[in-house]
C-alpha positions as CSV (number, residue, x, y, z in Angstrom):
1,X,126.7,8.4,75.2
2,X,130.1,9.8,75.9
3,X,130.5,11.3,79.4
4,X,126.8,11.6,79.9
5,X,126.0,13.6,83.0
6,X,122.7,13.6,84.9
7,X,121.5,16.7,86.8
8,X,118.3,16.6,88.9
9,X,116.1,19.7,88.8
10,X,114.2,21.1,91.8
11,X,111.3,21.8,89.5
12,X,108.9,19.4,87.8
13,X,111.4,18.8,85.1
14,X,114.4,16.5,85.1
15,X,117.3,18.0,83.0
16,X,119.8,16.0,81.0
17,X,122.9,17.8,79.6
18,X,125.6,16.5,77.4
19,X,129.0,18.2,77.9
20,X,129.9,18.1,74.2
21,X,126.6,19.4,72.7
22,X,124.2,22.3,73.3
23,X,121.0,20.2,73.3
24,X,119.2,20.5,76.6
25,X,116.8,17.6,77.3
26,X,114.0,18.1,79.8
27,X,111.6,15.4,81.1
28,X,108.4,16.7,82.6
29,X,107.3,14.7,85.7
30,X,103.8,16.1,85.4
31,X,103.0,15.9,81.7
32,X,105.3,13.1,80.8
33,X,106.8,14.9,77.8
34,X,110.3,14.8,76.5
35,X,111.5,18.3,75.4
36,X,114.7,18.6,73.3
37,X,115.5,22.2,72.3
38,X,111.8,23.2,72.9
39,X,110.5,20.3,70.7
40,X,107.9,18.3,72.7
41,X,107.5,14.5,72.4
42,X,105.3,12.2,74.5
43,X,107.1,9.2,76.1
44,X,106.0,6.1,77.9
45,X,105.9,6.2,81.7
46,X,106.7,2.4,81.8
47,X,109.8,2.9,79.7
48,X,111.3,6.1,81.3
49,X,110.4,5.7,85.0
50,X,112.9,2.8,85.8
51,X,115.7,4.8,84.0
52,X,114.8,8.0,85.9
53,X,114.7,6.1,89.2
54,X,118.1,4.7,88.6
55,X,119.6,8.1,87.6
56,X,118.0,9.7,90.7
57,X,119.4,7.1,93.0
58,X,122.9,6.8,91.4
59,X,126.1,7.8,93.0
60,X,129.1,9.2,91.2
61,X,130.7,5.7,91.3
62,X,127.8,4.1,89.4
63,X,127.2,6.7,86.7
64,X,128.9,6.3,83.4
65,X,131.9,8.5,82.7
66,X,133.3,6.9,79.6
67,X,132.6,6.5,75.9
68,X,130.3,3.6,75.2
69,X,131.2,3.2,71.6
70,X,128.3,2.7,69.1
71,X,126.0,0.5,71.1
72,X,123.6,-1.8,69.2
73,X,119.8,-1.4,69.5
74,X,118.0,-2.8,72.5
75,X,120.1,-1.1,75.2
76,X,118.1,-1.0,78.4
77,X,120.6,0.3,81.0
78,X,124.3,1.1,81.2
79,X,126.6,2.4,83.9
80,X,130.3,1.8,84.8
81,X,129.5,-1.6,86.4
82,X,126.5,-3.0,84.6
83,X,125.0,-3.3,81.1
84,X,121.5,-4.6,80.4
85,X,120.2,-5.1,76.8
86,X,117.5,-7.1,75.1
87,X,117.1,-8.8,71.8
88,X,114.0,-9.7,69.7
89,X,113.1,-13.3,68.6
90,X,115.7,-14.8,66.3
91,X,117.1,-18.1,65.1
92,X,120.4,-19.3,66.7
93,X,122.7,-22.1,65.6
94,X,123.5,-23.9,68.8
95,X,126.6,-26.1,68.5
96,X,127.0,-29.0,70.8
97,X,129.6,-31.7,71.2
98,X,128.0,-34.7,73.1
99,X,130.8,-35.2,75.6
100,X,132.3,-33.6,78.7
101,X,135.4,-31.4,78.1
102,X,137.9,-34.0,79.4
103,X,136.7,-36.6,76.9
104,X,136.5,-34.4,73.8
105,X,138.8,-35.2,70.9
106,X,138.4,-32.0,68.8
107,X,139.6,-33.7,65.7
108,X,137.2,-36.6,65.8
109,X,134.3,-35.6,68.0
110,X,131.0,-34.9,66.1
111,X,129.7,-31.4,66.4
112,X,125.8,-31.3,66.3
113,X,124.2,-28.1,65.2
114,X,120.6,-27.2,66.1
115,X,118.8,-24.2,64.6
116,X,116.6,-23.0,67.4
117,X,114.1,-20.2,67.4
118,X,114.8,-18.1,70.4
119,X,112.2,-15.8,72.1
120,X,112.8,-12.3,73.4
121,X,115.9,-12.3,75.6
122,X,117.4,-9.9,78.1
123,X,121.1,-9.9,79.1
124,X,122.7,-8.7,82.3
125,X,126.4,-8.1,82.0
126,X,128.7,-6.9,84.8
127,X,132.1,-5.6,83.8
128,X,135.2,-3.9,85.1
129,X,137.6,-1.4,83.7
130,X,141.3,-1.6,84.8
131,X,144.0,0.5,83.3
132,X,141.6,1.6,80.7
133,X,140.8,-2.0,79.6
134,X,137.2,-3.3,79.7
135,X,136.7,-6.8,81.1
136,X,133.4,-8.7,81.1
137,X,132.8,-10.5,84.4
138,X,129.5,-12.3,84.8
139,X,126.7,-12.7,82.3
140,X,123.1,-13.8,82.8
141,X,120.4,-14.3,80.1
142,X,116.7,-14.8,80.5
143,X,113.9,-15.7,78.1
144,X,110.9,-13.3,77.9
145,X,107.5,-13.4,76.3
146,X,107.8,-9.8,74.9
147,X,110.0,-6.7,74.9
148,X,110.7,-4.8,78.0
149,X,109.9,-1.5,76.2
150,X,106.3,-0.4,76.7
151,X,105.8,-2.6,79.8
152,X,106.2,-2.2,83.5
153,X,109.8,-3.2,84.1
154,X,109.3,-4.1,87.7
155,X,106.6,-6.7,87.0
156,X,108.0,-8.1,83.7
157,X,108.4,-11.9,84.1
158,X,111.7,-13.6,83.2
159,X,112.3,-17.3,82.5
160,X,115.1,-19.8,82.6
161,X,116.9,-20.5,79.3
162,X,116.9,-24.4,79.0
163,X,120.3,-24.4,77.3
164,X,123.7,-26.0,78.1
165,X,126.5,-23.8,79.5
166,X,124.1,-22.1,82.0
167,X,123.6,-22.5,85.7
168,X,120.1,-22.8,87.3
169,X,120.0,-19.1,88.1
170,X,120.4,-18.2,84.4
171,X,124.1,-17.1,84.7
172,X,126.5,-18.3,82.0
173,X,129.5,-20.5,82.7
174,X,132.0,-18.3,80.9
175,X,133.9,-20.0,78.1
176,X,137.5,-21.1,78.2
177,X,140.1,-19.4,76.0
178,X,143.6,-20.3,74.9
179,X,144.9,-16.8,75.3
180,X,144.0,-13.3,76.5
181,X,143.7,-12.3,72.8
182,X,140.3,-14.0,72.8
183,X,139.2,-11.7,75.6
184,X,140.7,-8.4,74.4
185,X,139.8,-8.7,70.7
186,X,136.6,-6.8,71.2
187,X,136.3,-3.0,71.1
188,X,137.6,-1.5,74.3
189,X,134.3,0.1,75.4
190,X,130.7,-0.8,76.4
191,X,129.9,-1.8,72.9
192,X,132.7,-4.4,73.0
193,X,131.3,-5.7,76.3
194,X,127.9,-6.2,74.7
195,X,129.4,-8.0,71.7
196,X,131.6,-10.2,73.9
197,X,128.7,-11.2,76.1
198,X,126.5,-12.1,73.1
199,X,129.2,-14.1,71.4
200,X,130.2,-16.0,74.6
201,X,126.6,-17.2,74.8
202,X,125.8,-18.0,71.2
203,X,129.1,-18.4,69.3
204,X,131.5,-20.2,71.6
205,X,130.2,-23.8,71.3
206,X,129.0,-26.1,74.1
207,X,129.3,-29.5,75.5
208,X,127.8,-31.7,78.2
209,X,129.7,-30.4,81.2
210,X,126.8,-28.1,82.3
211,X,123.4,-29.6,81.5
212,X,121.6,-28.6,84.8
213,X,119.3,-26.2,83.0
214,X,118.0,-28.9,80.8
215,X,117.4,-31.1,83.9
216,X,115.6,-28.2,85.6
217,X,113.4,-27.6,82.6
218,X,112.5,-31.3,82.5
219,X,111.7,-31.3,86.2
220,X,109.5,-28.2,86.0
221,X,107.7,-29.1,82.8
222,X,107.3,-32.9,82.8
223,X,103.6,-33.6,82.0
224,X,102.5,-30.3,83.4
225,X,99.6,-29.3,81.3
226,X,100.5,-25.6,81.6
227,X,103.6,-26.4,79.5
228,X,101.9,-28.7,76.9
229,X,103.2,-26.5,74.0
230,X,106.8,-26.6,75.3
231,X,109.3,-28.8,73.3
232,X,110.4,-30.5,76.6
233,X,106.8,-31.5,77.6
234,X,106.5,-34.9,76.0
235,X,110.0,-36.3,76.9
236,X,109.7,-39.6,78.7
237,X,110.7,-40.3,82.3
238,X,110.3,-38.2,85.5
239,X,113.3,-36.1,86.6
240,X,114.6,-36.6,90.1
241,X,114.9,-33.3,92.1
242,X,118.6,-33.9,92.7
243,X,119.3,-34.3,88.9
244,X,121.8,-31.9,87.4
245,X,123.2,-34.0,84.5
246,X,121.1,-34.7,81.4
247,X,122.0,-37.3,78.8
248,X,122.5,-36.1,75.2
249,X,119.6,-38.2,74.1
250,X,117.2,-36.0,76.1
251,X,118.8,-32.8,74.8
252,X,118.9,-34.0,71.2
253,X,115.2,-35.0,71.3
254,X,114.1,-31.8,73.0
255,X,116.1,-29.6,70.6
256,X,114.7,-31.4,67.6
257,X,111.2,-30.7,68.9
258,X,112.3,-27.1,69.5
259,X,113.5,-26.7,65.9
260,X,109.9,-27.3,64.7
261,X,108.5,-24.2,66.4
262,X,108.1,-21.2,64.2
263,X,109.8,-17.9,65.0
264,X,106.3,-16.3,65.0
265,X,105.1,-18.7,67.8
266,X,108.3,-19.0,69.9
267,X,107.6,-16.0,72.2
268,X,104.2,-17.5,73.2
269,X,105.8,-20.8,74.4
270,X,105.8,-21.1,78.2
271,X,109.3,-21.6,79.8
272,X,110.3,-22.7,83.4
273,X,111.3,-20.4,86.2
274,X,115.0,-19.7,87.0
275,X,116.2,-20.8,90.4
276,X,117.5,-18.8,93.3
277,X,120.8,-20.6,93.5
278,X,123.4,-21.3,90.9
279,X,123.3,-25.1,91.6
280,X,119.9,-25.7,93.1
281,X,120.5,-29.4,93.7
282,X,123.4,-28.5,96.1
283,X,121.2,-25.9,97.8
284,X,118.5,-28.5,98.5
285,X,121.0,-31.0,99.9
286,X,122.3,-28.3,102.3
287,X,118.8,-27.5,103.4
288,X,118.3,-31.1,104.5
289,X,115.2,-31.5,106.7
290,X,115.0,-28.0,108.2
291,X,111.9,-27.2,106.0
292,X,110.0,-30.4,107.0
293,X,107.5,-28.7,109.3
294,X,106.8,-26.1,106.5
295,X,106.3,-29.0,104.1
296,X,103.9,-30.7,106.5
297,X,101.9,-27.5,106.9
298,X,101.8,-26.9,103.1
299,X,100.3,-30.4,102.5
300,X,98.2,-30.5,105.7
301,X,100.2,-33.3,107.3
302,X,99.9,-33.7,111.1
303,X,103.5,-34.1,112.4
304,X,102.1,-36.3,115.2
305,X,100.9,-38.8,112.6
306,X,104.3,-39.2,111.0
307,X,106.4,-39.2,114.1
308,X,108.5,-42.4,114.4
309,X,109.1,-44.4,117.6
310,X,112.2,-43.8,119.7
311,X,113.7,-47.1,118.6
312,X,113.2,-46.2,114.9
313,X,114.7,-42.7,115.5
314,X,117.8,-44.3,117.1
315,X,118.2,-46.6,114.2
316,X,117.6,-44.2,111.3
317,X,118.2,-40.7,112.8
318,X,114.9,-39.6,111.3
319,X,112.2,-38.1,113.5
320,X,109.5,-38.5,110.9
321,X,108.3,-40.8,108.1
322,X,107.8,-38.7,105.0
323,X,107.8,-39.0,101.2
324,X,111.4,-37.9,100.3
325,X,110.7,-37.4,96.6
326,X,107.6,-35.3,97.3
327,X,109.6,-33.3,100.0
328,X,112.5,-32.7,97.6
329,X,110.0,-31.5,94.9
330,X,108.5,-29.1,97.5
331,X,112.0,-27.7,98.2
332,X,112.7,-27.4,94.4
333,X,109.5,-25.3,94.0
334,X,110.7,-23.0,96.7
335,X,114.0,-22.5,94.8
336,X,112.3,-21.8,91.5
337,X,109.4,-19.3,92.1
338,X,108.4,-16.7,89.4
339,X,111.1,-14.1,88.8
340,X,110.5,-10.5,87.7
341,X,112.9,-7.9,86.1
342,X,113.4,-5.7,89.2
343,X,114.2,-8.7,91.4
344,X,116.5,-10.2,88.8
345,X,118.4,-7.0,88.4
346,X,118.8,-6.5,92.1
347,X,119.9,-10.1,92.6
348,X,122.4,-9.9,89.7
349,X,124.0,-6.7,90.9
350,X,124.3,-8.1,94.5
351,X,126.1,-11.2,93.2
352,X,128.3,-9.4,90.6
353,X,130.2,-6.8,92.6
354,X,133.7,-6.6,91.3
355,X,136.2,-4.2,93.0
356,X,139.9,-4.0,92.2
357,X,142.3,-3.1,94.9
358,X,144.7,-0.4,93.6
359,X,147.6,-2.1,95.4
360,X,147.1,-5.4,93.5
361,X,149.4,-5.8,90.5
362,X,148.1,-5.7,86.9
363,X,149.4,-9.3,86.4
364,X,147.3,-10.4,89.4
365,X,144.2,-8.7,88.0
366,X,144.7,-10.3,84.6
367,X,145.2,-13.6,86.2
368,X,142.1,-13.3,88.3
369,X,139.9,-12.3,85.3
370,X,141.4,-15.1,83.1
371,X,140.6,-17.6,85.8
372,X,137.0,-16.5,86.1
373,X,136.6,-16.7,82.3
374,X,138.0,-20.2,82.3
375,X,135.8,-21.5,85.1
376,X,134.5,-25.1,85.0
377,X,132.0,-26.9,87.2
């Protein structure tokens, strides 16, 4: 994919030309055929349309002008800001130290390993290139029921990965490193970006600093019959909507249940929805009571029937009497509606813009990138 240029044709064919080879690739808009050196092959509309739409709408700044290296199978999209790739179901060894970072004694702390079957996954990775060096920025990973290929990208549902190290919107809390060598040890191209993103998620270990996705999963799934086959379904106790920390006992039990699911069945297991915000509990607190009237309308509550007296209002500051837990759950549902591929891609790109000012020194750039990679909650 080195220096791959896209040229739109005014006819019914879209023409792709590679500057280093003589192959001319045409894609027929009418007959949906792929023609390489006059050899015709049928292709799927569902697979090629999103790619063609991107190429048609791309500016020179977003098209790829560099060697990608040998990228692994499953590449969905690549440009000079963003890589999207998918992976089929597989087993992953998830390493977990049951303590927060500040309390970990790495010589004596026990490291638990859970062998979890993982369903189809899709990865969004934003990256930057400065002075010829590739730096991953933000990573998001979603669970899927099946591959993106052969489906309608725009309506393909994505789910929250109930794992530690992730935020409620499925973005990764990038791991901490002792030196820049841990960041620059990958190939200096798109292939290296893909390998770095994958390893940061699955091979960098984890702890209890970020357990909010487990809490979100417990909140959405608890005793909901639609999730009866999910490993989190039968865990005891209701989850408060403001919960963002989950005890290791919950995680250990859920992961032990998860280990029992076969790799053949894992992609048919229902998973919770990701949230709009990175930390949904903070988002709900900031909303406060501004959605109360919407909540009343949703549940058919007459505001006049729950209005307090002037004396009660002066004492409490509340205009209405309402079920706080039920209200907070309503807000939580607004923050975790179904998510589809096109919306997830748009949201990720909007929140992952990284621009380097040419006047900023290289030391400052490296410092900023290193700090982002070492972020903690």
